[in-house]
Biopython code that builds the backbone (N, CA, C, O; Angstrom):
import numpy as np
from Bio.PDB.StructureBuilder import StructureBuilder

atoms = [
    (1, "MET", "N", (38.867, -137.694, -129.246)),
    (1, "MET", "CA", (38.347, -138.178, -130.413)),
    (1, "MET", "C", (37.387, -137.139, -131.098)),
    (1, "MET", "O", (36.766, -136.351, -130.385)),
    (2, "LYS", "N", (37.243, -137.120, -132.542)),
    (2, "LYS", "CA", (36.436, -136.137, -132.966)),
    (2, "LYS", "C", (35.583, -136.825, -134.333)),
    (2, "LYS", "O", (36.239, -137.347, -135.235)),
    (3, "ILE", "N", (34.475, -136.787, -134.378)),
    (3, "ILE", "CA", (33.605, -137.076, -135.561)),
    (3, "ILE", "C", (33.552, -136.118, -136.470)),
    (3, "ILE", "O", (33.205, -135.019, -136.037)),
    (4, "LYS", "N", (33.851, -136.218, -137.886)),
    (4, "LYS", "CA", (33.553, -135.678, -139.120)),
    (4, "LYS", "C", (32.202, -135.530, -139.116)),
    (4, "LYS", "O", (31.470, -136.461, -138.782)),
    (5, "PRO", "N", (31.587, -133.957, -139.608)),
    (5, "PRO", "CA", (30.247, -134.082, -139.784)),
    (5, "PRO", "C", (29.406, -135.022, -140.859)),
    (5, "PRO", "O", (29.744, -135.331, -142.001)),
    (6, "LEU", "N", (28.349, -135.335, -140.223)),
    (6, "LEU", "CA", (27.843, -136.299, -141.399)),
    (6, "LEU", "C", (27.219, -135.931, -142.602)),
    (6, "LEU", "O", (26.611, -134.861, -142.600)),
    (7, "ARG", "N", (27.252, -136.728, -143.820)),
    (7, "ARG", "CA", (26.702, -136.385, -144.891)),
    (7, "ARG", "C", (25.222, -136.204, -144.870)),
    (7, "ARG", "O", (24.571, -136.704, -143.952)),
    (8, "GLN", "N", (24.755, -135.652, -145.642)),
    (8, "GLN", "CA", (23.097, -135.259, -145.526)),
    (8, "GLN", "C", (22.454, -136.431, -145.848)),
    (8, "GLN", "O", (21.336, -136.433, -145.334)),
    (9, "ASP", "N", (22.686, -137.456, -146.497)),
    (9, "ASP", "CA", (22.066, -138.512, -146.695)),
    (9, "ASP", "C", (21.773, -139.481, -145.541)),
    (9, "ASP", "O", (20.722, -140.093, -145.349)),
    (10, "LEU", "N", (23.130, -139.514, -144.655)),
    (10, "LEU", "CA", (23.386, -140.197, -143.351)),
    (10, "LEU", "C", (22.262, -139.404, -142.374)),
    (10, "LEU", "O", (21.487, -140.074, -141.690)),
    (11, "ILE", "N", (22.228, -137.979, -142.356)),
    (11, "ILE", "CA", (21.522, -137.335, -141.572)),
    (11, "ILE", "C", (19.932, -137.436, -141.720)),
    (11, "ILE", "O", (19.064, -137.362, -140.849)),
    (12, "GLU", "N", (19.831, -137.621, -143.048)),
    (12, "GLU", "CA", (18.540, -138.087, -143.631)),
    (12, "GLU", "C", (18.052, -139.554, -143.216)),
    (12, "GLU", "O", (16.892, -139.707, -142.835)),
    (13, "TYR", "N", (18.820, -140.485, -143.281)),
    (13, "TYR", "CA", (18.792, -141.781, -142.699)),
    (13, "TYR", "C", (18.287, -141.873, -141.243)),
    (13, "TYR", "O", (17.348, -142.608, -140.938)),
    (14, "LEU", "N", (19.001, -141.035, -140.282)),
    (14, "LEU", "CA", (18.773, -140.993, -139.016)),
    (14, "LEU", "C", (17.551, -140.227, -138.432)),
    (14, "LEU", "O", (17.168, -140.425, -137.279)),
    (15, "ALA", "N", (16.961, -139.350, -139.271)),
    (15, "ALA", "CA", (15.880, -138.689, -138.998)),
    (15, "ALA", "C", (14.792, -139.760, -139.442)),
    (15, "ALA", "O", (13.865, -140.028, -138.677)),
    (16, "ALA", "N", (14.911, -140.358, -140.658)),
    (16, "ALA", "CA", (13.548, -141.206, -140.910)),
    (16, "ALA", "C", (13.324, -142.592, -140.340)),
    (16, "ALA", "O", (12.336, -143.319, -140.444)),
    (17, "HIS", "N", (14.597, -142.806, -139.646)),
    (17, "HIS", "CA", (14.372, -144.113, -138.712)),
    (17, "HIS", "C", (14.355, -143.644, -137.173)),
    (17, "HIS", "O", (14.445, -144.461, -136.257)),
    (18, "LYS", "N", (14.240, -142.372, -136.983)),
    (18, "LYS", "CA", (14.033, -141.754, -135.432)),
    (18, "LYS", "C", (15.313, -142.352, -134.766)),
    (18, "LYS", "O", (15.187, -143.276, -133.962)),
    (19, "LEU", "N", (16.435, -141.891, -135.053)),
    (19, "LEU", "CA", (17.635, -142.193, -134.667)),
    (19, "LEU", "C", (18.315, -140.905, -134.128)),
    (19, "LEU", "O", (19.180, -141.066, -133.268)),
    (20, "VAL", "N", (18.078, -139.887, -134.459)),
    (20, "VAL", "CA", (18.998, -138.546, -134.337)),
    (20, "VAL", "C", (19.248, -138.589, -133.022)),
    (20, "VAL", "O", (20.417, -138.830, -132.721)),
    (21, "SER", "N", (18.402, -138.407, -132.063)),
    (21, "SER", "CA", (18.611, -138.353, -130.250)),
    (21, "SER", "C", (19.736, -139.484, -130.202)),
    (21, "SER", "O", (20.896, -139.092, -130.069)),
    (22, "LYS", "N", (19.537, -140.606, -130.283)),
    (22, "LYS", "CA", (20.520, -141.844, -130.251)),
    (22, "LYS", "C", (21.872, -141.806, -130.381)),
    (22, "LYS", "O", (22.798, -142.152, -129.646)),
    (23, "TYR", "N", (21.774, -141.120, -131.900)),
    (23, "TYR", "CA", (23.065, -140.885, -132.427)),
    (23, "TYR", "C", (23.798, -139.806, -131.868)),
    (23, "TYR", "O", (25.024, -139.881, -131.798)),
    (24, "GLN", "N", (23.206, -138.853, -131.479)),
    (24, "GLN", "CA", (23.896, -137.735, -130.695)),
    (24, "GLN", "C", (24.552, -138.156, -129.628)),
    (24, "GLN", "O", (25.768, -138.011, -129.503)),
    (25, "LYS", "N", (23.725, -138.769, -128.681)),
    (25, "LYS", "CA", (24.124, -139.395, -127.489)),
    (25, "LYS", "C", (25.428, -140.432, -127.702)),
    (25, "LYS", "O", (26.492, -140.253, -127.110)),
    (26, "VAL", "N", (25.227, -141.374, -128.493)),
    (26, "VAL", "CA", (26.430, -141.971, -128.796)),
    (26, "VAL", "C", (27.732, -141.507, -129.441)),
    (26, "VAL", "O", (28.848, -142.019, -129.349)),
    (27, "SER", "N", (27.336, -140.400, -130.129)),
    (27, "SER", "CA", (28.431, -139.712, -130.801)),
    (27, "SER", "C", (29.329, -138.822, -129.526)),
    (27, "SER", "O", (30.547, -138.688, -129.413)),
    (28, "ALA", "N", (28.334, -138.351, -128.746)),
    (28, "ALA", "CA", (29.246, -137.521, -127.308)),
    (28, "ALA", "C", (29.836, -138.418, -126.785)),
    (28, "ALA", "O", (31.034, -138.193, -126.615)),
    (29, "LEU", "N", (29.332, -139.729, -126.326)),
    (29, "LEU", "CA", (29.850, -140.663, -125.501)),
    (29, "LEU", "C", (31.416, -141.348, -126.129)),
    (29, "LEU", "O", (32.384, -141.730, -125.472)),
    (30, "PHE", "N", (31.235, -141.327, -127.555)),
    (30, "PHE", "CA", (32.262, -142.126, -128.526)),
    (30, "PHE", "C", (33.461, -140.862, -128.424)),
    (30, "PHE", "O", (34.582, -141.284, -128.139)),
    (31, "GLN", "N", (33.368, -139.680, -128.585)),
    (31, "GLN", "CA", (34.071, -138.537, -128.336)),
    (31, "GLN", "C", (34.744, -138.282, -127.097)),
    (31, "GLN", "O", (35.768, -137.599, -127.052)),
    (32, "SER", "N", (34.125, -138.888, -125.925)),
    (32, "SER", "CA", (34.837, -138.745, -124.594)),
    (32, "SER", "C", (35.438, -140.054, -124.278)),
    (32, "SER", "O", (36.451, -139.929, -123.589)),
    (33, "ASN", "N", (35.175, -141.088, -124.525)),
    (33, "ASN", "CA", (35.526, -142.485, -124.383)),
    (33, "ASN", "C", (35.209, -143.448, -125.191)),
    (33, "ASN", "O", (34.241, -144.164, -124.935)),
    (34, "ILE", "N", (36.152, -143.675, -126.576)),
    (34, "ILE", "CA", (36.073, -144.584, -127.432)),
    (34, "ILE", "C", (35.977, -146.063, -127.015)),
    (34, "ILE", "O", (35.481, -146.907, -127.762)),
    (35, "ARG", "N", (36.420, -146.318, -125.914)),
    (35, "ARG", "CA", (36.187, -147.621, -125.395)),
    (35, "ARG", "C", (35.177, -147.721, -124.626)),
    (35, "ARG", "O", (35.073, -148.842, -124.129)),
    (36, "HIS", "N", (34.369, -146.965, -124.325)),
    (36, "HIS", "CA", (32.916, -147.373, -123.670)),
    (36, "HIS", "C", (32.593, -148.757, -123.912)),
    (36, "HIS", "O", (32.791, -149.148, -125.063)),
    (37, "PRO", "N", (32.234, -149.410, -123.251)),
    (37, "PRO", "CA", (31.415, -150.791, -123.126)),
    (37, "PRO", "C", (30.240, -150.934, -124.053)),
    (37, "PRO", "O", (30.155, -151.887, -124.827)),
    (38, "SER", "N", (29.300, -149.947, -123.970)),
    (38, "SER", "CA", (27.999, -149.766, -124.406)),
    (38, "SER", "C", (28.104, -149.318, -126.010)),
    (38, "SER", "O", (27.211, -149.587, -126.813)),
    (39, "LEU", "N", (29.134, -148.707, -126.310)),
    (39, "LEU", "CA", (29.404, -148.833, -127.752)),
    (39, "LEU", "C", (29.591, -149.609, -128.532)),
    (39, "LEU", "O", (29.304, -149.486, -129.723)),
    (40, "ASN", "N", (30.165, -150.662, -127.958)),
    (40, "ASN", "CA", (30.516, -151.946, -128.743)),
    (40, "ASN", "C", (31.220, -151.721, -130.116)),
    (40, "ASN", "O", (30.860, -152.233, -131.176)),
    (41, "VAL", "N", (32.167, -150.966, -129.959)),
    (41, "VAL", "CA", (33.238, -150.775, -131.173)),
    (41, "VAL", "C", (33.919, -151.960, -131.580)),
    (41, "VAL", "O", (34.437, -152.742, -130.783)),
    (42, "GLU", "N", (33.918, -152.058, -132.482)),
    (42, "GLU", "CA", (34.540, -153.616, -133.228)),
    (42, "GLU", "C", (35.283, -153.159, -134.388)),
    (42, "GLU", "O", (34.739, -152.266, -135.038)),
    (43, "LEU", "N", (36.482, -153.610, -134.810)),
    (43, "LEU", "CA", (36.949, -153.687, -136.158)),
    (43, "LEU", "C", (36.187, -155.015, -137.004)),
    (43, "LEU", "O", (36.087, -156.168, -136.584)),
    (44, "MET", "N", (35.774, -154.561, -138.100)),
    (44, "MET", "CA", (34.778, -155.454, -138.990)),
    (44, "MET", "C", (36.056, -156.381, -139.937)),
    (44, "MET", "O", (37.230, -156.061, -140.127)),
    (45, "GLU", "N", (35.460, -157.352, -140.309)),
    (45, "GLU", "CA", (36.389, -158.258, -141.453)),
    (45, "GLU", "C", (36.487, -157.848, -142.972)),
    (45, "GLU", "O", (35.432, -157.542, -143.528)),
    (46, "PRO", "N", (37.246, -157.826, -143.438)),
    (46, "PRO", "CA", (38.702, -158.332, -143.144)),
    (46, "PRO", "C", (39.273, -156.980, -142.464)),
    (46, "PRO", "O", (38.803, -155.866, -142.698)),
    (47, "LYS", "N", (40.218, -157.204, -141.697)),
    (47, "LYS", "CA", (40.564, -156.598, -140.827)),
    (47, "LYS", "C", (41.438, -155.360, -141.454)),
    (47, "LYS", "O", (41.397, -154.227, -140.974)),
    (48, "TRP", "N", (42.192, -155.701, -142.527)),
    (48, "TRP", "CA", (43.104, -154.987, -143.201)),
    (48, "TRP", "C", (42.216, -153.582, -143.865)),
    (48, "TRP", "O", (42.809, -152.521, -144.057)),
    (49, "HIS", "N", (40.879, -153.733, -144.143)),
    (49, "HIS", "CA", (40.151, -152.506, -144.603)),
    (49, "HIS", "C", (40.071, -151.544, -143.501)),
    (49, "HIS", "O", (39.850, -150.375, -143.820)),
    (50, "GLY", "N", (40.215, -151.835, -142.236)),
    (50, "GLY", "CA", (40.089, -150.789, -141.282)),
    (50, "GLY", "C", (38.670, -150.176, -141.079)),
    (50, "GLY", "O", (38.536, -148.961, -140.936)),
    (51, "ILE", "N", (37.749, -150.926, -141.070)),
    (51, "ILE", "CA", (36.472, -150.406, -141.164)),
    (51, "ILE", "C", (35.913, -150.838, -139.587)),
    (51, "ILE", "O", (36.109, -151.958, -139.116)),
    (52, "TYR", "N", (35.279, -149.885, -138.961)),
    (52, "TYR", "CA", (34.934, -150.269, -137.371)),
    (52, "TYR", "C", (33.178, -149.867, -137.622)),
    (52, "TYR", "O", (32.552, -149.277, -138.502)),
    (53, "SER", "N", (32.854, -150.494, -136.427)),
    (53, "SER", "CA", (31.363, -150.418, -136.362)),
    (53, "SER", "C", (31.271, -149.938, -134.819)),
    (53, "SER", "O", (31.949, -150.348, -133.877)),
    (54, "LEU", "N", (30.339, -149.043, -134.814)),
    (54, "LEU", "CA", (29.895, -148.918, -133.301)),
    (54, "LEU", "C", (28.158, -148.806, -133.121)),
    (54, "LEU", "O", (27.425, -148.548, -134.076)),
    (55, "ARG", "N", (27.820, -148.970, -132.173)),
    (55, "ARG", "CA", (26.528, -149.709, -131.748)),
    (55, "ARG", "C", (25.660, -148.239, -131.486)),
    (55, "ARG", "O", (25.983, -147.417, -130.628)),
    (56, "ILE", "N", (24.494, -148.097, -132.414)),
    (56, "ILE", "CA", (23.806, -146.995, -132.002)),
    (56, "ILE", "C", (22.709, -147.442, -131.116)),
    (56, "ILE", "O", (22.570, -146.817, -130.064)),
    (57, "ASP", "N", (21.856, -148.488, -131.389)),
    (57, "ASP", "CA", (21.027, -148.983, -130.337)),
    (57, "ASP", "C", (21.150, -150.651, -130.658)),
    (57, "ASP", "O", (22.022, -151.187, -131.342)),
    (58, "ARG", "N", (20.150, -151.230, -130.042)),
    (58, "ARG", "CA", (20.427, -152.629, -130.617)),
    (58, "ARG", "C", (20.035, -153.292, -131.724)),
    (58, "ARG", "O", (19.961, -154.520, -131.769)),
    (59, "LYS", "N", (19.724, -152.420, -132.806)),
    (59, "LYS", "CA", (19.255, -152.612, -134.135)),
    (59, "LYS", "C", (20.286, -151.878, -135.252)),
    (59, "LYS", "O", (20.651, -152.355, -136.327)),
    (60, "TYR", "N", (20.576, -150.822, -134.780)),
    (60, "TYR", "CA", (21.512, -149.651, -135.891)),
    (60, "TYR", "C", (22.985, -149.876, -135.410)),
    (60, "TYR", "O", (23.357, -150.010, -134.244)),
    (61, "ARG", "N", (23.665, -149.887, -136.426)),
    (61, "ARG", "CA", (25.084, -149.672, -136.274)),
    (61, "ARG", "C", (26.016, -148.775, -137.127)),
    (61, "ARG", "O", (26.079, -149.180, -138.288)),
    (62, "ALA", "N", (26.667, -147.805, -136.907)),
    (62, "ALA", "CA", (27.340, -146.766, -137.616)),
    (62, "ALA", "C", (28.472, -147.524, -138.181)),
    (62, "ALA", "O", (29.096, -148.154, -137.328)),
    (63, "LEU", "N", (28.884, -147.627, -139.330)),
    (63, "LEU", "CA", (30.136, -147.763, -139.870)),
    (63, "LEU", "C", (31.053, -146.668, -139.856)),
    (63, "LEU", "O", (30.620, -145.560, -140.172)),
    (64, "PHE", "N", (32.414, -146.823, -139.497)),
    (64, "PHE", "CA", (33.480, -145.660, -139.663)),
    (64, "PHE", "C", (35.044, -145.929, -140.083)),
    (64, "PHE", "O", (35.305, -147.130, -140.142)),
    (65, "PHE", "N", (35.695, -145.403, -140.263)),
    (65, "PHE", "CA", (36.921, -145.455, -140.341)),
    (65, "PHE", "C", (37.658, -144.076, -139.892)),
    (65, "PHE", "O", (37.148, -142.957, -139.944)),
    (66, "PHE", "N", (39.053, -144.419, -139.410)),
    (66, "PHE", "CA", (39.952, -143.026, -139.205)),
    (66, "PHE", "C", (40.451, -142.681, -140.486)),
    (66, "PHE", "O", (40.846, -143.407, -141.399)),
    (67, "THR", "N", (40.355, -141.292, -140.387)),
    (67, "THR", "CA", (40.834, -140.439, -141.467)),
    (67, "THR", "C", (42.014, -139.845, -141.067)),
    (67, "THR", "O", (42.891, -139.731, -141.924)),
    (68, "LYS", "N", (42.262, -139.370, -139.752)),
    (68, "LYS", "CA", (43.527, -139.103, -139.109)),
    (68, "LYS", "C", (43.516, -139.749, -137.870)),
    (68, "LYS", "O", (42.454, -140.262, -137.518)),
    (69, "LYS", "N", (44.686, -139.838, -136.998)),
    (69, "LYS", "CA", (44.790, -140.379, -135.621)),
    (69, "LYS", "C", (43.722, -139.920, -134.725)),
    (69, "LYS", "O", (43.239, -140.775, -133.982)),
    (70, "ASP", "N", (43.201, -138.545, -134.655)),
    (70, "ASP", "CA", (42.154, -138.512, -133.780)),
    (70, "ASP", "C", (40.694, -137.945, -134.336)),
    (70, "ASP", "O", (39.943, -137.272, -133.630)),
    (71, "LEU", "N", (40.384, -138.352, -135.821)),
    (71, "LEU", "CA", (39.131, -138.226, -136.546)),
    (71, "LEU", "C", (38.858, -138.999, -137.169)),
    (71, "LEU", "O", (39.643, -139.518, -137.964)),
    (72, "ILE", "N", (37.336, -139.430, -136.985)),
    (72, "ILE", "CA", (36.914, -140.551, -137.667)),
    (72, "ILE", "C", (35.726, -139.973, -138.659)),
    (72, "ILE", "O", (35.226, -138.861, -138.484)),
    (73, "GLU", "N", (35.339, -140.864, -139.718)),
    (73, "GLU", "CA", (34.355, -140.473, -140.666)),
    (73, "GLU", "C", (33.252, -141.663, -140.628)),
    (73, "GLU", "O", (33.522, -142.818, -140.958)),
    (74, "VAL", "N", (32.197, -141.309, -140.262)),
    (74, "VAL", "CA", (31.018, -142.119, -140.470)),
    (74, "VAL", "C", (30.507, -142.286, -141.853)),
    (74, "VAL", "O", (29.985, -141.328, -142.422)),
    (75, "PHE", "N", (30.615, -143.352, -142.385)),
    (75, "PHE", "CA", (30.150, -143.400, -144.074)),
    (75, "PHE", "C", (28.962, -144.197, -144.181)),
    (75, "PHE", "O", (28.390, -144.249, -145.270)),
    (76, "SER", "N", (28.457, -144.910, -143.053)),
    (76, "SER", "CA", (27.144, -145.681, -143.413)),
    (76, "SER", "C", (26.472, -146.067, -141.918)),
    (76, "SER", "O", (27.181, -146.387, -140.964)),
    (77, "VAL", "N", (25.328, -146.008, -141.866)),
    (77, "VAL", "CA", (24.433, -146.246, -140.582)),
    (77, "VAL", "C", (23.448, -147.243, -141.139)),
    (77, "VAL", "O", (22.538, -146.831, -141.858)),
    (78, "THR", "N", (23.589, -148.782, -140.802)),
    (78, "THR", "CA", (22.953, -149.636, -141.367)),
    (78, "THR", "C", (22.263, -150.262, -140.124)),
    (78, "THR", "O", (22.567, -149.977, -138.966)),
    (79, "ASN", "N", (21.225, -151.216, -140.519)),
    (79, "ASN", "CA", (20.478, -151.941, -139.745)),
    (79, "ASN", "C", (21.107, -153.547, -139.626)),
    (79, "ASN", "O", (21.168, -154.327, -140.577)),
    (80, "HIS", "N", (21.499, -153.804, -138.398)),
    (80, "HIS", "CA", (22.332, -154.782, -137.974)),
    (80, "HIS", "C", (21.956, -156.411, -138.390)),
    (80, "HIS", "O", (22.651, -157.349, -138.779)),
    (81, "TYR", "N", (20.843, -156.288, -138.172)),
    (81, "TYR", "CA", (20.152, -157.484, -138.487)),
    (81, "TYR", "C", (19.242, -157.792, -139.743)),
    (81, "TYR", "O", (18.626, -158.857, -139.750)),
    (82, "LYS", "N", (19.145, -157.057, -140.635)),
    (82, "LYS", "CA", (18.880, -156.845, -141.989)),
    (82, "LYS", "C", (19.316, -157.832, -142.875)),
    (82, "LYS", "O", (20.546, -157.882, -142.904)),
    (83, "LYS", "N", (18.794, -158.590, -143.568)),
    (83, "LYS", "CA", (19.220, -159.763, -144.429)),
    (83, "LYS", "C", (18.827, -159.559, -145.827)),
    (83, "LYS", "O", (19.092, -160.412, -146.674)),
]
sb = StructureBuilder()
sb.init_structure("model")
sb.init_model(0)
sb.init_chain("A")
sb.init_seg("    ")
for serial, (resi, resn, name, xyz) in enumerate(atoms, 1):
    if name == "N":
        sb.init_residue(resn, " ", resi, " ")
    sb.init_atom(name, np.array(xyz, "f"), 0.0, 1.0, " ", f" {name:<3s}", serial, name[0])
structure = sb.get_structure()
């Protein structure tokens, strides 16, 4: 599984929230084993949109979708508990 390079705004968001090293670790783990339990990959509702989330840490999630069978694109990094 490969991850498309991040957009500049996402790179800046990760840097601003001190998540760069955590994201690098998670993306390496994801590319080697998409089903690793610590990633907590889940299909979001409504399921027909095909949007998934994976855990960067306890607070932050990366949202992604499959662009091809073995390629994903992360389109957002969010605070999981923000209201």
